[in-house]
C-alpha positions as CSV (number, residue, x, y, z in Angstrom):
1,X,-61.0,-1.4,36.8
2,X,-58.2,1.0,37.5
3,X,-58.3,0.2,41.2
4,X,-58.1,-3.5,40.3
5,X,-55.1,-3.0,38.1
6,X,-53.4,-1.0,40.8
7,X,-53.9,-3.8,43.3
8,X,-52.4,-6.3,40.8
9,X,-49.4,-4.0,40.3
10,X,-49.0,-3.5,44.1
11,X,-49.3,-7.3,44.6
12,X,-46.5,-8.0,42.1
13,X,-44.3,-5.3,43.6
14,X,-44.8,-6.5,47.2
15,X,-45.0,-10.3,46.7
16,X,-44.0,-11.2,43.2
17,X,-40.7,-9.4,42.8
18,X,-39.3,-10.5,46.1
19,X,-40.5,-14.1,45.5
20,X,-38.9,-14.2,42.1
21,X,-35.7,-12.7,43.4
22,X,-35.4,-15.3,46.2
23,X,-36.3,-18.0,43.8
24,X,-33.5,-17.1,41.5
25,X,-31.0,-16.8,44.4
26,X,-32.0,-20.3,45.5
27,X,-31.8,-21.8,41.9
28,X,-28.2,-20.4,41.8
29,X,-27.0,-22.1,44.9
30,X,-24.7,-25.1,44.7
31,X,-27.1,-27.0,46.8
32,X,-30.0,-26.6,44.3
33,X,-27.7,-27.3,41.3
34,X,-26.4,-30.5,42.8
35,X,-29.4,-31.9,44.7
36,X,-30.6,-35.4,43.7
37,X,-27.3,-36.1,42.0
38,X,-28.2,-33.9,39.1
39,X,-25.3,-31.5,38.9
40,X,-23.4,-33.4,36.2
41,X,-26.5,-33.9,34.2
42,X,-27.0,-30.1,34.2
43,X,-23.4,-29.1,33.8
44,X,-21.3,-30.5,31.0
45,X,-18.9,-29.6,28.2
46,X,-19.7,-29.2,24.6
47,X,-18.4,-31.5,21.8
48,X,-18.5,-34.5,24.1
49,X,-16.6,-37.4,22.5
50,X,-17.2,-40.2,25.0
51,X,-20.1,-40.4,27.4
52,X,-22.0,-43.0,29.4
53,X,-25.6,-43.3,30.6
54,X,-26.8,-45.7,33.2
55,X,-27.7,-45.8,36.9
56,X,-25.8,-45.8,40.2
57,X,-23.6,-48.7,39.0
58,X,-22.1,-46.6,36.2
59,X,-22.2,-43.4,38.3
60,X,-19.8,-45.1,40.7
61,X,-17.9,-47.5,38.3
62,X,-17.0,-45.3,35.4
63,X,-14.0,-42.8,35.9
64,X,-12.7,-41.4,32.6
65,X,-11.5,-38.0,33.6
66,X,-7.8,-38.8,34.3
67,X,-7.6,-41.7,31.8
68,X,-9.1,-40.3,28.6
69,X,-7.6,-37.3,26.9
70,X,-10.7,-36.2,25.0
71,X,-14.0,-34.7,26.3
72,X,-15.9,-37.3,28.4
73,X,-18.9,-37.1,30.6
74,X,-20.8,-39.4,33.0
75,X,-24.6,-38.9,32.7
76,X,-25.5,-41.8,35.0
77,X,-27.5,-41.3,38.2
78,X,-29.2,-43.4,40.8
79,X,-32.1,-45.7,39.6
80,X,-32.1,-44.2,36.1
81,X,-34.2,-46.4,33.8
82,X,-33.7,-46.8,30.0
83,X,-36.6,-44.4,29.6
84,X,-34.7,-41.5,31.1
85,X,-31.4,-42.6,29.6
86,X,-33.1,-42.1,26.3
87,X,-34.6,-38.7,27.2
88,X,-31.3,-37.4,28.5
89,X,-29.5,-38.6,25.3
90,X,-32.2,-37.0,23.1
91,X,-31.9,-33.7,24.8
92,X,-28.1,-33.6,24.5
93,X,-28.3,-32.9,20.8
94,X,-25.8,-30.2,19.9
95,X,-23.5,-31.1,22.8
96,X,-22.2,-34.4,21.5
97,X,-19.5,-34.5,18.9
98,X,-20.0,-36.4,15.6
99,X,-18.8,-40.0,15.8
100,X,-18.9,-39.8,19.7
101,X,-18.9,-43.1,21.6
102,X,-22.0,-43.6,23.7
103,X,-21.7,-46.2,26.4
104,X,-25.2,-47.8,27.0
105,X,-25.1,-50.0,30.1
106,X,-27.3,-52.9,31.1
107,X,-27.7,-53.7,34.8
108,X,-29.0,-57.1,36.1
109,X,-32.3,-55.6,37.0
110,X,-32.9,-53.4,33.9
111,X,-35.0,-55.7,31.7
112,X,-37.6,-56.1,34.5
113,X,-37.1,-52.7,36.1
114,X,-40.6,-51.7,37.3
115,X,-39.8,-48.0,37.1
116,X,-43.2,-46.9,35.8
117,X,-44.9,-48.1,39.1
118,X,-42.0,-46.9,41.3
119,X,-41.8,-43.5,39.7
120,X,-45.6,-43.1,39.9
121,X,-45.3,-43.6,43.7
122,X,-42.1,-41.5,43.5
123,X,-41.2,-42.3,47.1
124,X,-37.6,-41.1,46.6
125,X,-38.5,-38.3,44.2
126,X,-36.8,-40.2,41.3
127,X,-39.3,-38.8,38.8
128,X,-39.7,-35.3,40.2
129,X,-35.9,-34.6,39.9
130,X,-36.1,-34.7,36.1
131,X,-38.3,-31.5,36.0
132,X,-35.0,-29.7,36.7
133,X,-33.2,-31.0,33.6
134,X,-35.7,-32.1,31.0
135,X,-38.5,-30.4,29.0
136,X,-42.2,-31.2,29.7
137,X,-42.3,-33.5,26.6
138,X,-39.7,-35.8,28.1
139,X,-41.3,-36.2,31.5
140,X,-43.0,-39.3,32.7
141,X,-46.4,-38.5,34.2
142,X,-45.9,-34.8,33.4
143,X,-47.8,-32.5,35.8
144,X,-47.8,-28.7,35.4
145,X,-48.0,-28.1,39.2
146,X,-45.0,-30.3,39.7
147,X,-43.2,-28.4,37.0
148,X,-43.8,-25.2,38.8
149,X,-42.8,-26.6,42.2
150,X,-39.6,-28.3,41.1
151,X,-38.5,-26.3,38.0
152,X,-39.9,-22.8,37.6
153,X,-40.5,-21.9,41.3
154,X,-38.5,-24.4,43.5
155,X,-38.5,-21.8,46.2
156,X,-42.1,-22.8,47.2
157,X,-40.9,-26.3,48.1
158,X,-37.5,-25.4,49.4
159,X,-38.5,-24.8,53.1
160,X,-35.4,-25.2,55.3
161,X,-33.2,-25.5,52.2
162,X,-33.5,-21.8,51.8
163,X,-30.6,-21.6,54.3
164,X,-28.2,-22.5,51.5
165,X,-28.7,-19.0,50.0
166,X,-26.7,-17.8,52.9
167,X,-24.5,-20.8,53.7
168,X,-24.1,-22.8,50.6
169,X,-22.5,-26.2,50.1
170,X,-19.4,-26.9,47.9
171,X,-20.0,-28.0,44.4
172,X,-19.6,-31.8,43.8
173,X,-16.2,-32.8,42.6
174,X,-16.1,-34.6,39.2
175,X,-15.6,-38.3,39.8
176,X,-15.5,-38.1,43.6
177,X,-13.2,-40.7,45.1
178,X,-14.6,-43.4,47.4
179,X,-11.9,-45.8,48.7
180,X,-14.2,-47.5,51.2
181,X,-13.7,-51.3,51.3
182,X,-15.7,-53.8,53.4
183,X,-15.7,-57.3,51.9
184,X,-17.8,-58.6,54.8
185,X,-20.4,-56.0,54.1
186,X,-20.3,-56.8,50.4
187,X,-21.2,-60.4,51.5
188,X,-23.7,-59.6,54.2
189,X,-25.8,-57.0,52.4
190,X,-26.2,-59.1,49.3
191,X,-29.3,-60.8,50.7
192,X,-30.9,-57.4,51.4
193,X,-30.0,-56.2,47.9
194,X,-31.4,-59.3,46.3
195,X,-34.7,-59.1,48.2
196,X,-35.0,-55.4,47.4
197,X,-34.5,-56.0,43.7
198,X,-36.8,-59.0,43.5
199,X,-39.6,-57.6,45.7
200,X,-39.5,-53.9,45.0
201,X,-37.3,-52.9,42.0
202,X,-38.3,-55.6,39.5
203,X,-41.5,-57.2,38.4
204,X,-41.0,-60.4,36.4
205,X,-43.7,-59.7,33.8
206,X,-43.4,-59.7,30.0
207,X,-45.0,-56.4,29.4
208,X,-42.5,-54.7,31.7
209,X,-39.6,-56.4,29.9
210,X,-41.0,-55.3,26.5
211,X,-41.3,-51.7,27.7
212,X,-37.7,-51.6,28.8
213,X,-36.6,-53.3,25.6
214,X,-38.4,-50.6,23.7
215,X,-36.5,-47.7,25.3
216,X,-33.2,-49.6,25.0
217,X,-33.8,-50.0,21.2
218,X,-34.8,-46.3,20.9
219,X,-31.4,-45.3,22.4
220,X,-29.5,-47.5,19.9
221,X,-31.7,-46.1,17.0
222,X,-31.1,-42.5,18.2
223,X,-27.3,-43.1,18.3
224,X,-27.3,-44.3,14.7
225,X,-29.6,-41.5,13.5
226,X,-27.3,-38.9,15.0
227,X,-24.0,-40.4,13.9
228,X,-22.8,-41.6,17.3
229,X,-21.1,-44.9,18.0
230,X,-23.2,-46.9,20.6
231,X,-21.3,-49.4,22.7
232,X,-23.4,-51.7,25.0
233,X,-21.7,-52.6,28.3
234,X,-22.7,-54.7,31.3
235,X,-21.0,-53.4,34.4
236,X,-19.7,-56.0,36.9
237,X,-21.3,-56.6,40.2
238,X,-19.8,-59.0,42.9
239,X,-20.5,-62.7,42.7
240,X,-22.0,-62.5,46.2
241,X,-25.1,-60.8,44.7
242,X,-25.2,-62.6,41.4
243,X,-25.2,-66.0,43.1
244,X,-28.5,-65.2,44.8
245,X,-30.3,-65.3,41.4
246,X,-31.4,-68.5,39.9
247,X,-29.6,-70.1,37.0
248,X,-32.7,-69.6,34.9
249,X,-32.8,-65.9,35.6
250,X,-29.1,-65.4,34.8
251,X,-29.5,-67.4,31.6
252,X,-32.4,-65.3,30.5
253,X,-30.6,-62.1,31.3
254,X,-27.7,-63.1,29.1
255,X,-30.0,-64.4,26.3
256,X,-31.9,-61.1,26.3
257,X,-28.8,-59.1,26.2
258,X,-27.4,-61.0,23.2
259,X,-30.7,-61.2,21.3
260,X,-31.5,-57.5,21.6
261,X,-27.9,-56.5,20.6
262,X,-28.0,-59.0,17.7
263,X,-30.8,-57.0,16.1
264,X,-28.1,-54.4,15.3
265,X,-25.3,-55.9,13.1
266,X,-22.0,-54.5,14.1
267,X,-23.2,-53.2,17.5
268,X,-20.4,-53.8,20.0
269,X,-21.3,-55.5,23.3
270,X,-18.7,-55.6,26.1
271,X,-20.0,-57.9,28.8
272,X,-18.2,-57.6,32.1
273,X,-21.0,-59.0,34.2
274,X,-19.3,-62.4,34.6
275,X,-15.7,-61.2,34.4
276,X,-14.0,-62.7,37.4
277,X,-11.3,-60.1,37.4
278,X,-13.9,-57.8,38.9
279,X,-16.7,-59.9,40.2
280,X,-14.6,-62.1,42.6
281,X,-12.5,-59.2,44.0
282,X,-14.6,-57.9,46.8
283,X,-12.0,-55.2,47.5
284,X,-13.3,-53.5,44.4
285,X,-16.8,-52.9,45.9
286,X,-18.2,-50.6,48.5
287,X,-21.4,-52.6,48.9
288,X,-23.3,-55.4,47.3
289,X,-23.5,-53.9,43.9
290,X,-21.5,-50.6,43.7
291,X,-17.8,-50.4,42.9
292,X,-15.5,-48.2,45.0
293,X,-12.7,-46.2,43.4
294,X,-10.3,-49.1,43.3
295,X,-12.7,-51.1,41.3
296,X,-13.8,-48.2,39.2
297,X,-10.3,-47.3,38.2
298,X,-9.5,-50.9,37.3
299,X,-12.8,-51.3,35.4
300,X,-12.6,-48.0,33.5
301,X,-9.0,-48.7,32.5
302,X,-10.0,-52.1,31.2
303,X,-13.0,-50.7,29.3
304,X,-10.8,-48.0,27.6
305,X,-8.1,-50.5,26.7
306,X,-10.8,-52.7,25.1
307,X,-12.1,-49.8,23.1
308,X,-8.5,-49.2,21.9
309,X,-8.0,-52.9,21.1
310,X,-11.3,-52.9,19.1
311,X,-10.5,-49.8,17.1
312,X,-13.0,-47.4,18.8
313,X,-10.2,-45.3,20.3
314,X,-6.5,-44.8,19.6
315,X,-3.7,-45.4,22.2
316,X,-2.9,-41.7,22.1
317,X,-6.4,-41.0,23.3
318,X,-5.4,-42.3,26.7
319,X,-3.1,-40.9,29.4
């Protein structure tokens, strides 16, 4: 027995301690902290007064840092469904100020977003990334081995990324600017984006829609329970993509937005999805559905001014 215990101690000293040391060094790298666009979901201020959730549309389109004087934060990241919007919001308790404004976006694909199937396949690691920021109880398809690989001991899956312990990357800048414009590209890749959404991202089935509606409602309910002020928004995308969808689909999208919001008397809905100030200006977009910095600055300013006009913010809250 003593010999066995000695072997265990020797193993820990020879293998365990160095492994844990390298693991912690890797977890402290800028690369690990920022991989999969998660840096700003991990690192944020306390007493946040204005925040947004959402997917890559809002990640690119909302820029509050140099426009709003209070504490704001963008918690959007690529392909984020309502389910994970809710989980992130739930786990921010204690970091959000009382009476804070929570912007809850609806994208054109959101009601039929087939995230459960896509995240089960996890071809782009969209589900695995959340092990780094959320507790087990918030994870979709929780798996203990994945929790070890991607959260507790990411060193075992790091492989060539271990090089960043020695030569690290820079931390991401808050609200990184992207002034790329390509109107022809915004037109030409609209077909590809439409086909991708219709054939891969969405599934036009009622049970999928009901599941997404459920998590949307849970976000609204959670805001009211915690004393936040939810504001639903629909971020603009260029007309070159919207026109690919049938009139029936677009009408149902609007009807669903309005009917779900109507369940909550007094809930503000700011719908910019058909606002031609943005949707017809292709210089505001970097591709078929994401705004560039020109568009984001114009959209964010309009959004903030509307919040002032409607009494959610004061003029002195803005620069």
